SEKOLPA-983790 format. One record per residue (C-alpha): residue number from 0; x, y, z. Coordinates in pm, 1 decimal. Layout:
N
<pt vomi="NUM" u="X" v="Y" w="Z"/>
...
This chain:
261
<pt vomi="0" u="-1339.9" v="-2354.8" w="-1189.8"/>
<pt vomi="1" u="-1466.2" v="-2770.9" w="-1301.8"/>
<pt vomi="2" u="-1737.9" v="-2803.6" w="-1525.1"/>
<pt vomi="3" u="-1862.4" v="-3096.2" w="-1717.6"/>
<pt vomi="4" u="-1998.4" v="-3110.0" w="-2116.6"/>
<pt vomi="5" u="-2175.9" v="-3368.8" w="-2243.8"/>
<pt vomi="6" u="-1814.9" v="-3559.1" w="-2359.5"/>
<pt vomi="7" u="-1561.4" v="-3372.3" w="-2102.8"/>
<pt vomi="8" u="-1491.8" v="-3318.6" w="-1724.8"/>
<pt vomi="9" u="-1286.0" v="-2950.6" w="-1795.7"/>
<pt vomi="10" u="-1132.9" v="-2809.5" w="-1455.6"/>
<pt vomi="11" u="-962.0" v="-2459.6" w="-1453.8"/>
<pt vomi="12" u="-736.6" v="-2232.2" w="-1215.6"/>
<pt vomi="13" u="-731.0" v="-1884.6" w="-1207.4"/>
<pt vomi="14" u="-389.5" v="-1724.9" w="-1362.5"/>
<pt vomi="15" u="-227.2" v="-1645.2" w="-978.8"/>
<pt vomi="16" u="-307.9" v="-1980.9" w="-787.0"/>
<pt vomi="17" u="-522.6" v="-1772.5" w="-505.2"/>
<pt vomi="18" u="-707.0" v="-2068.4" w="-447.9"/>
<pt vomi="19" u="-659.0" v="-2463.4" w="-424.4"/>
<pt vomi="20" u="-772.3" v="-2694.4" w="-727.5"/>
<pt vomi="21" u="-612.4" v="-3048.7" w="-723.0"/>
<pt vomi="22" u="-640.0" v="-3353.2" w="-995.0"/>
<pt vomi="23" u="-676.6" v="-3741.4" w="-845.0"/>
<pt vomi="24" u="-793.1" v="-4065.6" w="-1035.3"/>
<pt vomi="25" u="-994.2" v="-4336.3" w="-885.0"/>
<pt vomi="26" u="-873.2" v="-4742.3" w="-917.3"/>
<pt vomi="27" u="-1086.7" v="-4737.3" w="-1168.9"/>
<pt vomi="28" u="-920.7" v="-4509.0" w="-1364.7"/>
<pt vomi="29" u="-1169.7" v="-4228.9" w="-1351.0"/>
<pt vomi="30" u="-1045.4" v="-3878.3" w="-1308.7"/>
<pt vomi="31" u="-1180.1" v="-3652.0" w="-1028.0"/>
<pt vomi="32" u="-1088.3" v="-3290.9" w="-927.5"/>
<pt vomi="33" u="-1129.4" v="-3103.8" w="-586.4"/>
<pt vomi="34" u="-1049.6" v="-2797.4" w="-356.3"/>
<pt vomi="35" u="-895.5" v="-3021.9" w="-96.1"/>
<pt vomi="36" u="-699.5" v="-3328.4" w="-108.6"/>
<pt vomi="37" u="-910.2" v="-3510.7" w="217.5"/>
<pt vomi="38" u="-1194.6" v="-3519.0" w="-34.2"/>
<pt vomi="39" u="-1022.9" v="-3724.7" w="-238.0"/>
<pt vomi="40" u="-973.6" v="-3985.8" w="60.4"/>
<pt vomi="41" u="-1357.1" v="-3986.5" w="76.0"/>
<pt vomi="42" u="-1376.3" v="-4120.6" w="-228.1"/>
<pt vomi="43" u="-1059.7" v="-4366.8" w="-271.7"/>
<pt vomi="44" u="-875.7" v="-4158.6" w="-521.4"/>
<pt vomi="45" u="-530.3" v="-4137.3" w="-513.4"/>
<pt vomi="46" u="-394.9" v="-3750.0" w="-499.1"/>
<pt vomi="47" u="-180.7" v="-3680.0" w="-874.8"/>
<pt vomi="48" u="-93.8" v="-3284.6" w="-871.2"/>
<pt vomi="49" u="-232.1" v="-2939.6" w="-813.1"/>
<pt vomi="50" u="-402.9" v="-2768.0" w="-1138.8"/>
<pt vomi="51" u="-106.0" v="-2535.1" w="-1236.5"/>
<pt vomi="52" u="-252.3" v="-2199.6" w="-1216.7"/>
<pt vomi="53" u="-318.1" v="-2056.1" w="-1536.8"/>
<pt vomi="54" u="-411.1" v="-2426.2" w="-1652.7"/>
<pt vomi="55" u="-703.6" v="-2579.1" w="-1788.9"/>
<pt vomi="56" u="-749.0" v="-2968.0" w="-1740.5"/>
<pt vomi="57" u="-965.2" v="-3110.6" w="-2041.7"/>
<pt vomi="58" u="-1034.3" v="-3501.6" w="-1946.6"/>
<pt vomi="59" u="-1267.2" v="-3713.6" w="-2220.9"/>
<pt vomi="60" u="-1210.1" v="-4059.9" w="-2347.7"/>
<pt vomi="61" u="-869.7" v="-3985.0" w="-2500.1"/>
<pt vomi="62" u="-747.0" v="-3913.5" w="-2151.5"/>
<pt vomi="63" u="-653.9" v="-3584.2" w="-1968.3"/>
<pt vomi="64" u="-525.8" v="-3313.9" w="-2204.0"/>
<pt vomi="65" u="-302.7" v="-2990.9" w="-2117.3"/>
<pt vomi="66" u="-387.4" v="-2634.2" w="-2153.6"/>
<pt vomi="67" u="-232.2" v="-2335.2" w="-2124.6"/>
<pt vomi="68" u="-528.4" v="-2065.2" w="-2072.6"/>
<pt vomi="69" u="-275.0" v="-1798.0" w="-1989.9"/>
<pt vomi="70" u="71.0" v="-1745.7" w="-1819.5"/>
<pt vomi="71" u="27.1" v="-1788.1" w="-1456.6"/>
<pt vomi="72" u="311.2" v="-1485.6" w="-1259.7"/>
<pt vomi="73" u="432.4" v="-1569.9" w="-936.2"/>
<pt vomi="74" u="164.7" v="-1737.9" w="-715.0"/>
<pt vomi="75" u="-47.3" v="-1509.1" w="-522.0"/>
<pt vomi="76" u="-170.7" v="-1807.6" w="-288.6"/>
<pt vomi="77" u="-454.6" v="-1714.0" w="-17.5"/>
<pt vomi="78" u="-286.8" v="-1791.5" w="312.5"/>
<pt vomi="79" u="-674.5" v="-1764.7" w="517.4"/>
<pt vomi="80" u="-692.8" v="-2178.3" w="331.0"/>
<pt vomi="81" u="-405.0" v="-2274.4" w="562.4"/>
<pt vomi="82" u="-573.6" v="-2012.2" w="891.3"/>
<pt vomi="83" u="-872.1" v="-2099.4" w="886.4"/>
<pt vomi="84" u="-1056.3" v="-2237.9" w="517.8"/>
<pt vomi="85" u="-931.9" v="-2555.5" w="447.6"/>
<pt vomi="86" u="-948.4" v="-2909.6" w="638.4"/>
<pt vomi="87" u="-667.4" v="-3002.7" w="894.3"/>
<pt vomi="88" u="-631.0" v="-3313.3" w="714.6"/>
<pt vomi="89" u="-540.1" v="-3178.3" w="368.2"/>
<pt vomi="90" u="-251.2" v="-3047.2" w="172.4"/>
<pt vomi="91" u="-258.6" v="-2690.8" w="15.7"/>
<pt vomi="92" u="-48.6" v="-2561.4" w="-194.5"/>
<pt vomi="93" u="166.4" v="-2818.1" w="-135.8"/>
<pt vomi="94" u="182.7" v="-2824.5" w="284.0"/>
<pt vomi="95" u="7.6" v="-2990.1" w="509.7"/>
<pt vomi="96" u="-255.7" v="-2798.3" w="684.4"/>
<pt vomi="97" u="-261.8" v="-2959.4" w="1001.5"/>
<pt vomi="98" u="172.4" v="-2842.8" w="1013.1"/>
<pt vomi="99" u="110.6" v="-2475.7" w="876.2"/>
<pt vomi="100" u="-155.9" v="-2452.4" w="1177.1"/>
<pt vomi="101" u="133.5" v="-2641.9" w="1483.6"/>
<pt vomi="102" u="389.1" v="-2405.2" w="1344.9"/>
<pt vomi="103" u="156.1" v="-2112.8" w="1411.8"/>
<pt vomi="104" u="85.4" v="-2218.3" w="1749.9"/>
<pt vomi="105" u="439.9" v="-2287.0" w="1841.9"/>
<pt vomi="106" u="493.6" v="-1949.2" w="1692.4"/>
<pt vomi="107" u="253.1" v="-1787.9" w="1895.5"/>
<pt vomi="108" u="426.8" v="-1929.0" w="2213.9"/>
<pt vomi="109" u="731.6" v="-1808.4" w="2134.4"/>
<pt vomi="110" u="633.7" v="-1421.8" w="2032.0"/>
<pt vomi="111" u="412.4" v="-1422.5" w="2328.3"/>
<pt vomi="112" u="453.4" v="-1608.2" w="2647.8"/>
<pt vomi="113" u="261.2" v="-1584.1" w="2932.6"/>
<pt vomi="114" u="279.5" v="-1793.4" w="3279.3"/>
<pt vomi="115" u="-52.0" v="-1987.0" w="3286.4"/>
<pt vomi="116" u="-239.9" v="-2319.8" w="3395.5"/>
<pt vomi="117" u="-415.0" v="-2450.0" w="3044.7"/>
<pt vomi="118" u="-395.7" v="-2402.3" w="2687.3"/>
<pt vomi="119" u="-754.2" v="-2411.8" w="2506.6"/>
<pt vomi="120" u="-889.8" v="-2367.4" w="2196.6"/>
<pt vomi="121" u="-1170.4" v="-2190.8" w="2026.6"/>
<pt vomi="122" u="-1349.0" v="-2487.3" w="1797.3"/>
<pt vomi="123" u="-1248.4" v="-2620.2" w="1534.8"/>
<pt vomi="124" u="-987.7" v="-2425.6" w="1339.9"/>
<pt vomi="125" u="-803.9" v="-2283.8" w="1648.1"/>
<pt vomi="126" u="-751.6" v="-2628.6" w="1782.4"/>
<pt vomi="127" u="-428.0" v="-2736.3" w="1610.8"/>
<pt vomi="128" u="-321.0" v="-2427.6" w="1632.4"/>
<pt vomi="129" u="-338.7" v="-2418.9" w="2040.0"/>
<pt vomi="130" u="-143.8" v="-2798.8" w="2035.2"/>
<pt vomi="131" u="123.5" v="-2587.0" w="1879.9"/>
<pt vomi="132" u="119.7" v="-2305.0" w="2158.8"/>
<pt vomi="133" u="98.1" v="-2615.4" w="2406.1"/>
<pt vomi="134" u="375.1" v="-2840.1" w="2286.2"/>
<pt vomi="135" u="600.2" v="-2537.3" w="2277.5"/>
<pt vomi="136" u="498.5" v="-2331.2" w="2607.6"/>
<pt vomi="137" u="492.3" v="-2679.1" w="2794.0"/>
<pt vomi="138" u="147.5" v="-2655.4" w="2970.8"/>
<pt vomi="139" u="-124.5" v="-2887.3" w="2940.1"/>
<pt vomi="140" u="-401.5" v="-2863.0" w="2641.5"/>
<pt vomi="141" u="-767.8" v="-2948.2" w="2719.2"/>
<pt vomi="142" u="-1102.5" v="-2853.6" w="2571.8"/>
<pt vomi="143" u="-1240.9" v="-2580.6" w="2765.8"/>
<pt vomi="144" u="-1481.3" v="-2515.7" w="2522.2"/>
<pt vomi="145" u="-1759.3" v="-2754.8" w="2325.7"/>
<pt vomi="146" u="-1865.9" v="-2641.1" w="2017.2"/>
<pt vomi="147" u="-2204.0" v="-2744.7" w="1913.1"/>
<pt vomi="148" u="-2139.4" v="-2816.7" w="1531.0"/>
<pt vomi="149" u="-2563.5" v="-2767.5" w="1460.4"/>
<pt vomi="150" u="-2490.3" v="-2385.2" w="1431.3"/>
<pt vomi="151" u="-2288.9" v="-2204.7" w="1117.0"/>
<pt vomi="152" u="-2032.2" v="-1946.2" w="1105.2"/>
<pt vomi="153" u="-2143.5" v="-1676.3" w="1315.6"/>
<pt vomi="154" u="-1921.7" v="-1444.6" w="1161.3"/>
<pt vomi="155" u="-2117.4" v="-1431.5" w="826.2"/>
<pt vomi="156" u="-2458.1" v="-1393.9" w="1018.0"/>
<pt vomi="157" u="-2658.2" v="-1066.4" w="881.1"/>
<pt vomi="158" u="-2683.0" v="-896.4" w="1224.2"/>
<pt vomi="159" u="-2540.5" v="-828.3" w="1564.9"/>
<pt vomi="160" u="-2816.8" v="-970.6" w="1736.1"/>
<pt vomi="161" u="-2820.7" v="-1263.5" w="1562.0"/>
<pt vomi="162" u="-2399.0" v="-1318.3" w="1585.5"/>
<pt vomi="163" u="-2414.6" v="-1257.4" w="1959.0"/>
<pt vomi="164" u="-2623.4" v="-1551.5" w="2036.2"/>
<pt vomi="165" u="-2506.5" v="-1810.9" w="1833.8"/>
<pt vomi="166" u="-2172.9" v="-1748.7" w="2044.8"/>
<pt vomi="167" u="-2368.5" v="-1845.4" w="2333.3"/>
<pt vomi="168" u="-2515.6" v="-2187.5" w="2075.5"/>
<pt vomi="169" u="-2219.4" v="-2301.2" w="1926.2"/>
<pt vomi="170" u="-2007.0" v="-2228.9" w="2249.1"/>
<pt vomi="171" u="-2018.4" v="-2431.8" w="2549.4"/>
<pt vomi="172" u="-1770.9" v="-2358.5" w="2852.3"/>
<pt vomi="173" u="-1633.2" v="-2633.4" w="3070.1"/>
<pt vomi="174" u="-1623.3" v="-2507.6" w="3436.6"/>
<pt vomi="175" u="-1411.1" v="-2750.7" w="3542.5"/>
<pt vomi="176" u="-1136.6" v="-2699.3" w="3277.5"/>
<pt vomi="177" u="-1169.4" v="-2335.8" w="3396.4"/>
<pt vomi="178" u="-1249.0" v="-2229.3" w="3745.3"/>
<pt vomi="179" u="-956.9" v="-2048.8" w="3944.7"/>
<pt vomi="180" u="-713.5" v="-2086.6" w="3596.8"/>
<pt vomi="181" u="-452.4" v="-1874.0" w="3409.6"/>
<pt vomi="182" u="-655.8" v="-1972.7" w="3090.7"/>
<pt vomi="183" u="-468.1" v="-1891.8" w="2702.5"/>
<pt vomi="184" u="-706.5" v="-1910.6" w="2467.8"/>
<pt vomi="185" u="-621.3" v="-2011.6" w="2088.8"/>
<pt vomi="186" u="-824.8" v="-1879.2" w="1797.9"/>
<pt vomi="187" u="-703.9" v="-1889.8" w="1439.8"/>
<pt vomi="188" u="-827.6" v="-1546.8" w="1335.5"/>
<pt vomi="189" u="-1037.1" v="-1194.3" w="1442.2"/>
<pt vomi="190" u="-1256.1" v="-1062.1" w="1207.4"/>
<pt vomi="191" u="-1520.5" v="-828.3" w="1338.9"/>
<pt vomi="192" u="-1339.5" v="-851.8" w="1735.9"/>
<pt vomi="193" u="-1698.3" v="-902.0" w="1812.1"/>
<pt vomi="194" u="-1703.3" v="-1281.9" w="1855.7"/>
<pt vomi="195" u="-1382.5" v="-1293.0" w="2020.8"/>
<pt vomi="196" u="-1510.8" v="-1066.7" w="2328.8"/>
<pt vomi="197" u="-1839.8" v="-1328.6" w="2411.5"/>
<pt vomi="198" u="-1575.3" v="-1588.4" w="2401.0"/>
<pt vomi="199" u="-1394.9" v="-1414.1" w="2669.2"/>
<pt vomi="200" u="-1690.1" v="-1296.3" w="2872.0"/>
<pt vomi="201" u="-1794.6" v="-1652.9" w="2847.0"/>
<pt vomi="202" u="-1454.4" v="-1809.1" w="3024.1"/>
<pt vomi="203" u="-1453.9" v="-1526.9" w="3287.8"/>
<pt vomi="204" u="-1827.0" v="-1608.6" w="3382.5"/>
<pt vomi="205" u="-1688.6" v="-1995.5" w="3409.7"/>
<pt vomi="206" u="-1451.4" v="-1923.2" w="3676.8"/>
<pt vomi="207" u="-1105.8" v="-1807.0" w="3475.6"/>
<pt vomi="208" u="-894.2" v="-1640.2" w="3694.9"/>
<pt vomi="209" u="-741.4" v="-1468.4" w="3349.6"/>
<pt vomi="210" u="-800.1" v="-1476.0" w="2982.8"/>
<pt vomi="211" u="-478.3" v="-1422.2" w="2734.4"/>
<pt vomi="212" u="-633.7" v="-1443.7" w="2366.8"/>
<pt vomi="213" u="-381.3" v="-1610.3" w="2127.8"/>
<pt vomi="214" u="-438.4" v="-1562.8" w="1743.6"/>
<pt vomi="215" u="-285.1" v="-1753.2" w="1507.1"/>
<pt vomi="216" u="-221.0" v="-1515.8" w="1229.5"/>
<pt vomi="217" u="-217.1" v="-1098.6" w="1193.5"/>
<pt vomi="218" u="-446.3" v="-905.8" w="1197.9"/>
<pt vomi="219" u="-701.5" v="-890.2" w="924.7"/>
<pt vomi="220" u="-698.0" v="-487.9" w="813.4"/>
<pt vomi="221" u="-885.3" v="-546.3" w="471.5"/>
<pt vomi="222" u="-1222.4" v="-673.4" w="303.7"/>
<pt vomi="223" u="-1114.4" v="-1024.9" w="100.6"/>
<pt vomi="224" u="-1284.0" v="-968.3" w="-283.1"/>
<pt vomi="225" u="-1244.9" v="-1328.0" w="-389.0"/>
<pt vomi="226" u="-1528.9" v="-1521.0" w="-273.7"/>
<pt vomi="227" u="-1494.8" v="-1499.1" w="85.1"/>
<pt vomi="228" u="-1798.2" v="-1323.3" w="256.9"/>
<pt vomi="229" u="-1613.9" v="-1077.6" w="442.7"/>
<pt vomi="230" u="-1746.7" v="-755.3" w="639.0"/>
<pt vomi="231" u="-1673.5" v="-427.1" w="515.4"/>
<pt vomi="232" u="-1321.9" v="-322.3" w="601.2"/>
<pt vomi="233" u="-1501.2" v="3.9" w="838.3"/>
<pt vomi="234" u="-1620.7" v="-370.1" w="1003.4"/>
<pt vomi="235" u="-1318.0" v="-526.6" w="1065.2"/>
<pt vomi="236" u="-1147.4" v="-413.2" w="1435.6"/>
<pt vomi="237" u="-749.3" v="-415.9" w="1305.7"/>
<pt vomi="238" u="-847.4" v="-185.5" w="1089.2"/>
<pt vomi="239" u="-977.9" v="70.6" w="1317.6"/>
<pt vomi="240" u="-756.1" v="16.6" w="1589.3"/>
<pt vomi="241" u="-423.0" v="-156.2" w="1634.4"/>
<pt vomi="242" u="-352.0" v="-431.8" w="1874.0"/>
<pt vomi="243" u="-312.4" v="-173.8" w="2223.0"/>
<pt vomi="244" u="-616.2" v="-39.4" w="2162.3"/>
<pt vomi="245" u="-769.7" v="-365.9" w="2124.1"/>
<pt vomi="246" u="-645.6" v="-492.7" w="2477.7"/>
<pt vomi="247" u="-801.8" v="-115.5" w="2614.3"/>
<pt vomi="248" u="-1147.8" v="-183.0" w="2444.3"/>
<pt vomi="249" u="-1192.8" v="-556.6" w="2516.5"/>
<pt vomi="250" u="-995.4" v="-603.3" w="2888.9"/>
<pt vomi="251" u="-829.7" v="-877.0" w="2714.4"/>
<pt vomi="252" u="-482.8" v="-982.5" w="2770.2"/>
<pt vomi="253" u="-406.0" v="-1019.4" w="2346.7"/>
<pt vomi="254" u="-144.6" v="-1115.8" w="2103.9"/>
<pt vomi="255" u="-165.7" v="-1206.0" w="1744.6"/>
<pt vomi="256" u="78.1" v="-1385.0" w="1571.7"/>
<pt vomi="257" u="314.3" v="-1139.5" w="1317.9"/>
<pt vomi="258" u="521.6" v="-1397.9" w="1166.3"/>
<pt vomi="259" u="381.9" v="-1688.2" w="950.6"/>
<pt vomi="260" u="670.6" v="-1956.5" w="931.6"/>
């Protein structure tokens, strides 16, 4: 939480450090706060440190004062920041998001290898994991899906009909990359599962010979109660089915990553 009074700027972080919050400083000495380090780059501010879990920072004309709101236990950081939320050029919880996602892809290639001709990503959040998969597997990475940046996130749309149409608007297959190919498609996560099934159908309609779905996170089996608009647990496909059942329902060659490195 960040707020201002007439003469103070105050930043507060929860005692578990669940969400990231960082402090930076501009060349004129102004102190700034942001949820991601990439925001500091935009305003030419220098990263100084994270706001510590349970800490209150008060900035006024006398400088920066640190207060302990409450003792902070063992940190409980949201892994989805590295899987999906944060931009890859950020450093979150002291680790490069790009490096994390690249490692996720490498682990996927090790845990779930397959003979394929090309590796593609579900843009944008699946791109870095797909690059990691391709590098580890020794298979070329190509843009098999092109994303329209004028469409929002489909998994939070209110109705299935709108989500289905949103997938078609959001993603367009590249036939020249896919036709006649054994394709590995890497995505960051699966929520309801309906978007993934539409993507597989798009790829097959564009001429893909085989489609092997690879997911760069463990199955999501429960809703998040910490500020993320995720569906109820009953709507989450991994809450209702295991990996083999998902394969059978969607006729996909499916693998999740079960080891976060």
